[in-house]
C-alpha positions as CSV (number, residue, x, y, z in Angstrom):
1,X,24.8,79.6,89.1
2,X,24.3,83.6,89.3
3,X,25.4,83.8,92.4
4,X,28.9,82.7,90.9
5,X,29.4,85.1,88.5
6,X,29.8,88.2,88.4
7,X,28.3,89.0,84.7
8,X,25.2,87.2,86.6
9,X,25.4,89.3,89.1
10,X,25.4,92.7,87.1
11,X,22.8,91.2,84.4
12,X,20.2,90.7,87.3
13,X,21.2,94.3,89.3
14,X,20.9,96.2,86.5
15,X,17.4,94.1,84.9
16,X,15.8,94.9,88.4
17,X,17.1,98.5,88.5
18,X,16.1,98.6,85.1
19,X,12.2,97.2,85.9
20,X,12.1,99.8,89.0
21,X,12.9,102.6,86.9
22,X,10.0,102.1,84.6
23,X,7.3,101.1,86.9
24,X,8.2,103.8,89.1
25,X,8.4,106.5,86.2
26,X,5.2,105.0,84.3
27,X,3.7,105.6,87.4
28,X,5.1,109.0,88.0
29,X,4.3,110.2,85.0
30,X,0.8,108.8,84.4
31,X,-0.1,110.1,88.0
32,X,1.2,113.9,86.5
33,X,-0.5,113.5,83.7
34,X,-4.0,112.6,85.6
35,X,-3.8,115.2,87.9
36,X,-3.6,117.4,85.2
37,X,-6.1,115.9,83.4
38,X,-8.2,116.2,86.1
39,X,-7.5,119.9,86.8
40,X,-8.3,120.8,83.4
41,X,-11.2,119.2,83.4
42,X,-12.1,120.9,86.9
43,X,-11.1,124.7,85.6
44,X,-13.6,124.1,82.3
45,X,-16.3,123.4,84.4
46,X,-15.3,126.4,86.6
47,X,-15.8,128.3,83.6
48,X,-19.1,127.3,82.5
49,X,-20.0,128.1,86.4
50,X,-19.1,131.2,85.7
51,X,-20.8,131.8,82.2
52,X,-24.6,130.2,84.1
53,X,-24.7,132.3,86.8
54,X,-23.5,135.1,84.5
55,X,-27.0,134.2,82.5
56,X,-28.8,133.8,85.9
57,X,-31.8,136.1,86.3
58,X,-34.9,136.2,88.9
59,X,-38.4,135.1,87.9
60,X,-41.3,136.7,88.7
61,X,-42.0,134.9,91.3
62,X,-38.8,135.0,92.9
63,X,-36.5,132.1,92.4
64,X,-33.4,132.4,90.1
65,X,-33.5,130.5,86.7
66,X,-31.4,130.1,84.2
67,X,-33.2,130.7,80.0
68,X,-32.0,127.7,77.9
69,X,-31.2,130.5,75.3
70,X,-28.6,132.1,76.8
71,X,-26.6,129.1,77.9
72,X,-23.5,129.2,77.3
73,X,-22.5,126.2,76.2
74,X,-25.3,124.6,73.0
75,X,-24.5,121.6,74.2
76,X,-26.8,121.9,77.2
77,X,-29.7,122.8,75.0
78,X,-29.2,119.0,73.4
79,X,-30.5,115.9,75.5
80,X,-27.4,113.2,75.6
81,X,-24.6,115.8,74.9
82,X,-22.5,114.8,78.1
83,X,-22.9,118.0,79.4
84,X,-25.7,119.0,82.2
85,X,-26.1,121.7,84.8
86,X,-29.0,122.5,87.4
87,X,-29.8,124.6,89.9
88,X,-31.1,123.8,93.3
89,X,-32.6,125.7,96.1
90,X,-32.1,125.4,100.1
91,X,-34.4,122.6,100.0
92,X,-32.6,120.6,97.0
93,X,-35.6,121.2,94.5
94,X,-34.0,121.5,91.1
95,X,-34.9,125.4,90.0
96,X,-33.3,125.2,86.4
97,X,-32.0,122.2,84.7
98,X,-30.3,121.3,81.3
99,X,-32.4,119.2,78.0
100,X,-31.4,116.0,79.9
101,X,-30.2,116.4,84.2
102,X,-33.6,115.6,85.9
103,X,-32.9,112.1,84.0
104,X,-29.6,111.6,86.7
105,X,-29.2,111.2,90.6
106,X,-28.8,114.4,92.5
107,X,-25.3,115.2,93.2
108,X,-23.3,116.6,96.5
109,X,-24.4,120.2,96.8
110,X,-21.3,122.4,98.1
111,X,-21.8,125.2,100.8
112,X,-22.5,128.7,100.3
113,X,-19.1,130.1,98.6
114,X,-17.7,125.9,98.5
115,X,-16.6,124.6,95.1
116,X,-17.3,120.6,95.1
117,X,-15.8,118.9,92.6
118,X,-15.9,114.2,92.2
119,X,-15.8,112.0,89.7
120,X,-19.2,110.1,90.3
121,X,-19.1,106.3,89.0
122,X,-22.9,106.3,88.3
123,X,-23.1,107.6,85.7
124,X,-19.2,107.7,84.6
125,X,-19.5,111.9,84.8
126,X,-17.4,114.6,86.5
127,X,-19.4,116.6,88.7
128,X,-19.1,120.3,90.0
129,X,-20.7,122.3,92.3
130,X,-20.7,125.3,94.1
131,X,-22.8,126.9,96.5
132,X,-24.0,130.9,96.5
133,X,-25.8,132.9,98.5
134,X,-28.6,135.5,96.0
135,X,-30.5,138.4,97.6
136,X,-32.7,140.5,95.4
137,X,-34.3,143.5,95.2
138,X,-36.4,142.7,98.0
139,X,-33.7,142.0,100.1
140,X,-34.4,138.4,100.8
141,X,-31.6,136.1,100.7
142,X,-31.5,132.9,99.1
143,X,-29.6,130.0,99.2
144,X,-28.8,128.3,95.7
145,X,-26.2,125.2,94.1
146,X,-25.5,125.3,90.7
147,X,-24.4,122.2,89.7
148,X,-22.1,121.0,86.0
149,X,-22.3,117.4,85.2
150,X,-19.8,116.7,82.2
151,X,-19.4,112.8,80.7
152,X,-15.8,111.4,81.2
153,X,-15.4,110.2,77.8
154,X,-12.8,112.9,76.9
155,X,-11.0,111.9,80.2
156,X,-10.4,108.6,79.7
157,X,-9.5,109.2,75.7
158,X,-7.2,111.1,76.5
159,X,-5.8,108.8,79.4
160,X,-5.6,105.8,77.1
161,X,-4.1,107.5,74.3
162,X,-1.4,108.9,76.5
163,X,-0.5,105.5,78.1
164,X,0.0,103.8,74.9
165,X,2.1,106.8,74.0
166,X,4.2,106.4,77.6
167,X,4.5,102.4,77.5
168,X,5.5,102.4,73.8
169,X,7.8,105.4,74.4
170,X,8.7,103.6,77.8
171,X,9.3,100.4,76.2
172,X,11.5,101.7,74.0
173,X,13.7,103.6,76.3
174,X,14.0,100.5,78.4
175,X,15.4,98.4,75.4
176,X,17.7,101.0,74.4
177,X,19.0,101.4,77.6
178,X,19.6,97.0,78.0
179,X,21.7,96.7,75.0
180,X,23.8,99.6,76.7
181,X,23.6,98.3,79.5
182,X,24.9,94.6,77.8
183,X,27.9,96.7,76.1
184,X,28.8,98.0,78.7
185,X,29.1,95.1,80.7
186,X,31.2,93.2,78.3
187,X,33.2,96.6,78.4
188,X,33.7,96.4,81.6
189,X,34.5,92.8,82.3
190,X,36.6,92.5,78.6
191,X,39.8,93.3,81.0
192,X,38.8,90.2,83.8
193,X,38.1,87.8,80.5
194,X,41.7,88.9,79.2
195,X,43.6,88.2,82.8
196,X,41.4,84.8,82.2
197,X,42.8,83.6,79.1
198,X,46.1,85.1,80.2
199,X,45.8,82.7,83.4
200,X,44.8,79.6,81.4
201,X,48.1,80.1,78.7
202,X,50.2,80.0,81.9
203,X,49.2,77.8,83.1
204,X,49.7,75.6,79.9
205,X,52.9,76.4,79.4
206,X,52.6,79.2,76.1
207,X,53.8,82.2,78.3
208,X,55.7,82.6,81.9
209,X,53.7,85.3,82.9
210,X,50.9,88.2,82.9
211,X,51.9,90.3,80.0
212,X,48.6,92.6,79.2
213,X,48.1,96.1,79.9
214,X,45.3,96.5,82.3
215,X,43.1,99.1,84.5
216,X,45.0,100.6,87.2
217,X,42.1,98.2,89.7
218,X,43.4,95.7,88.1
219,X,47.3,96.3,88.1
220,X,48.0,95.3,91.8
221,X,46.6,92.3,91.2
222,X,48.5,91.5,88.1
223,X,51.5,92.8,89.6
224,X,51.4,90.2,92.4
225,X,50.3,87.2,90.3
226,X,53.6,87.7,88.6
227,X,55.2,88.4,91.9
228,X,53.9,85.1,93.3
229,X,54.5,82.9,90.1
230,X,58.1,84.2,89.4
231,X,58.9,84.0,93.0
232,X,56.9,79.9,93.4
233,X,59.4,79.4,90.6
234,X,62.3,80.7,92.8
235,X,61.9,78.9,95.0
236,X,62.3,75.4,93.8
237,X,64.2,75.8,91.2
238,X,66.7,76.8,95.0
239,X,65.0,74.3,96.9
240,X,66.2,71.8,94.0
241,X,69.5,73.2,93.1
242,X,70.2,73.1,97.3
243,X,69.2,69.6,97.3
244,X,70.9,68.5,94.3
245,X,74.3,70.5,94.9
246,X,74.1,69.0,98.8
247,X,73.4,65.2,97.0
248,X,77.2,65.9,95.0
249,X,78.4,67.3,97.6
250,X,78.6,64.0,99.7
251,X,78.4,61.7,96.7
252,X,82.5,61.3,97.1
253,X,82.5,61.1,100.9
254,X,80.2,58.1,100.5
255,X,81.8,57.0,98.0
256,X,84.9,57.2,100.0
257,X,83.3,55.1,103.2
258,X,82.0,52.7,100.8
259,X,85.1,51.6,100.0
260,X,86.7,51.9,103.4
261,X,84.2,49.1,104.5
262,X,86.1,46.9,102.3
263,X,89.5,47.2,103.9
264,X,91.0,43.8,104.7
265,X,92.1,45.1,108.3
266,X,88.9,45.9,109.3
267,X,87.6,44.6,111.9
268,X,84.0,42.4,111.4
269,X,81.8,44.3,113.6
270,X,83.1,48.0,112.5
271,X,83.0,46.9,109.0
272,X,78.9,46.3,109.4
273,X,78.6,49.3,111.6
274,X,80.6,51.5,108.7
275,X,78.0,49.3,105.8
276,X,74.8,50.0,107.9
277,X,75.9,53.8,109.0
278,X,76.9,54.3,105.4
279,X,73.6,52.9,103.7
280,X,71.3,55.2,105.6
281,X,73.3,58.5,104.5
282,X,72.8,56.9,101.6
283,X,69.5,56.7,101.8
284,X,68.8,59.7,103.3
285,X,70.3,61.2,100.1
286,X,67.9,59.4,97.9
287,X,65.3,60.8,99.8
288,X,66.3,64.6,99.9
289,X,66.4,63.7,96.3
290,X,63.1,62.4,95.5
291,X,61.4,65.2,97.7
292,X,63.5,67.6,95.0
293,X,62.7,66.0,92.3
294,X,59.0,66.3,93.5
295,X,56.6,69.6,92.3
296,X,54.2,68.8,94.7
297,X,51.5,71.9,94.7
298,X,51.7,74.0,92.4
299,X,49.8,77.4,92.3
300,X,49.3,77.2,88.0
301,X,49.9,74.1,86.8
302,X,48.1,72.7,83.1
303,X,45.8,69.7,84.2
304,X,46.2,66.3,82.9
305,X,44.4,63.8,81.5
306,X,44.7,60.4,83.4
307,X,43.8,57.6,81.6
308,X,46.4,57.8,79.1
309,X,49.3,58.3,81.7
310,X,47.7,54.9,83.6
311,X,47.7,53.0,79.9
312,X,50.8,53.6,79.1
313,X,52.1,52.3,82.6
314,X,50.1,49.8,82.2
315,X,51.2,48.7,79.1
316,X,55.0,49.1,80.1
317,X,54.5,47.1,83.2
318,X,52.9,43.8,81.0
319,X,55.8,43.7,79.0
320,X,58.2,43.9,82.5
321,X,56.0,41.3,84.4
322,X,55.4,39.3,81.4
323,X,56.2,36.3,83.0
324,X,53.1,36.4,85.1
325,X,50.7,37.6,81.9
326,X,49.5,40.4,84.1
327,X,45.6,41.9,82.9
328,X,44.5,45.9,84.2
329,X,41.3,46.6,84.2
330,X,41.0,50.0,84.5
331,X,38.0,51.7,85.4
332,X,39.0,55.8,84.7
333,X,37.1,58.5,83.1
334,X,38.3,59.1,80.0
335,X,38.0,63.1,81.0
336,X,39.8,63.0,84.5
337,X,41.9,65.7,84.7
338,X,44.4,66.6,87.4
339,X,46.3,69.9,87.9
340,X,50.0,67.8,89.0
341,X,53.5,67.5,87.8
342,X,53.4,64.6,85.1
343,X,56.7,63.4,86.9
344,X,55.3,63.1,89.6
345,X,52.1,61.5,88.9
346,X,54.1,59.2,86.8
347,X,55.7,58.1,89.6
348,X,53.1,57.8,92.0
349,X,50.7,55.6,89.8
350,X,53.5,53.9,88.2
351,X,54.8,52.9,91.5
352,X,50.9,52.0,92.9
353,X,51.0,49.9,89.2
354,X,54.2,47.7,89.7
355,X,53.7,46.3,93.0
356,X,50.5,45.2,92.1
357,X,51.9,43.4,89.5
358,X,55.3,42.4,91.2
359,X,53.0,41.0,94.1
360,X,49.9,40.1,92.7
361,X,49.3,36.7,90.8
362,X,47.8,38.8,87.3
363,X,44.8,40.8,88.3
364,X,45.4,44.6,88.5
365,X,41.9,46.7,88.6
366,X,42.7,50.7,88.9
367,X,39.3,52.5,89.1
368,X,39.4,56.5,90.3
369,X,36.3,58.8,91.9
370,X,35.6,61.9,91.9
371,X,33.5,63.2,95.4
372,X,34.1,66.4,97.5
373,X,37.0,68.2,95.5
374,X,38.7,65.2,95.5
375,X,39.9,62.5,93.5
376,X,40.5,58.9,94.8
377,X,42.6,56.3,92.7
378,X,42.3,52.7,93.9
379,X,44.2,49.9,92.8
380,X,43.6,46.7,93.4
381,X,45.5,43.2,93.0
382,X,44.9,39.4,94.0
383,X,48.2,38.9,95.5
384,X,48.3,38.2,99.6
385,X,48.1,41.7,100.3
386,X,49.4,43.5,103.2
387,X,50.3,42.2,106.4
388,X,48.8,43.6,109.9
389,X,49.6,47.3,110.6
390,X,50.3,48.1,106.6
391,X,50.8,51.7,107.5
392,X,54.3,50.1,108.7
393,X,55.4,49.3,105.1
394,X,54.7,53.4,103.6
395,X,58.4,53.7,106.3
396,X,61.5,53.6,104.0
397,X,63.2,50.2,103.4
398,X,60.3,48.4,105.2
399,X,59.0,45.2,103.2
400,X,56.3,42.9,103.0
401,X,57.5,40.4,101.1
402,X,61.5,39.4,101.3
403,X,61.2,37.1,98.6
404,X,60.0,39.1,95.7
405,X,63.1,41.1,94.6
406,X,63.0,45.2,95.7
407,X,64.2,47.6,97.8
408,X,60.9,48.5,99.7
409,X,60.7,52.5,99.1
410,X,57.9,52.0,96.4
411,X,55.0,53.0,98.6
412,X,57.3,55.3,101.0
413,X,58.1,57.4,97.8
414,X,54.4,57.2,97.2
415,X,53.1,58.4,100.6
416,X,56.0,61.4,100.4
417,X,54.2,62.6,96.8
418,X,50.7,62.4,98.5
419,X,51.9,64.0,101.1
420,X,53.4,66.8,99.2
421,X,50.3,67.4,97.7
422,X,48.2,67.6,100.9
423,X,45.8,63.8,100.2
424,X,46.2,61.1,101.7
425,X,47.2,57.3,101.2
426,X,44.8,54.4,102.9
427,X,45.8,50.6,102.8
428,X,43.5,47.3,103.1
429,X,42.5,44.0,101.7
430,X,40.8,44.9,98.3
431,X,36.8,42.8,98.9
432,X,36.8,42.3,94.8
433,X,39.8,40.6,94.1
434,X,40.9,39.2,97.5
435,X,44.5,40.9,97.6
436,X,46.2,44.4,98.4
437,X,43.8,47.3,97.4
438,X,45.3,51.1,98.3
439,X,43.2,54.1,97.9
440,X,44.7,57.3,96.7
441,X,43.3,60.2,97.5
442,X,44.6,64.2,95.7
443,X,42.9,67.4,95.6
444,X,41.3,68.6,93.0
445,X,42.2,72.0,92.0
């Protein structure tokens, strides 16, 4: 369904693009804010390390130490404050620490002059260490590492607050963009919907051409459609007029020739030959007039409901063949529609039903089926059925029963109409009623 709908395609593409935009934007902003927080945390701890180094002084034994009273942040003097610091010698022994640092595992120590910033998982803290070399008055250089730990609780709270705010704004933005995209799609597709309605009005016969104003991209299409509609109508009109003129032109010569066949002095053999040729010419004229009357496949025509038309024909034939008391069993879907000329359908179905009523013994069954974009009408009767080589009956003048009045043109006319609509006709025997069976198949458009 989506592949056959422009609106479905646009909605699907817009949804995918919008989802990707929101996801990428959310990830980028989240990473940017996270990196910013980590950088701020590192810079804060670096400032604390510099302050601690400023407070450091050698003890009597020469080891470097920091007096608790001189620490720059009072949280270093409080247990469980979330901020701890320690000073390690080159052997990794703590020579000084804040209130609760000894309860924590030893972090990674940095080399001299290097900073080591990391996040530990157990406990969940940020760790910053700095390596230094202390040279006292005895010129006995010693190596130390100062380490500062701070809980990540503040970092996690800021990230949670930022993510709630971020998704709130992105959700609102996504809804606003969705509403805007729906409006833009409806506005952009409006000319196509309007063009579709105009074509439906043309099919229904309510207007002759596409008259609305359309965007520049659609104007060539509407211009070509109007040209095609006008050209088709003019071509059909010229074709009918030409054949009509030809028939009227030949009417008088044929009448003269027909009158000559009644001349008394005419040789019987010549009279028969002349009558035969005159009859042949009349059939040719009738054939061309019938082709001219057939509308055939039309690009834009109103679809017709078939069942009411068949019911009307069956009712008329019931009166015509009242002596046979014909009974029509109509197995036609009420909603079945065909895009064809009404006169053509009357002639096509009328000929089939007329033959079934005429040559059958009273029972006529009409059914339909739709499959593979084609509609088939099946007309069956309980008569004697078709003779061998039934396809010969599709030629004009060929009849299966010489006892029943007729001209032998009904099936031929049906075959010509079916051909005009690019369908096909099959003759066979009815397995249900035992008589003739005619299947007329027309394409659905």
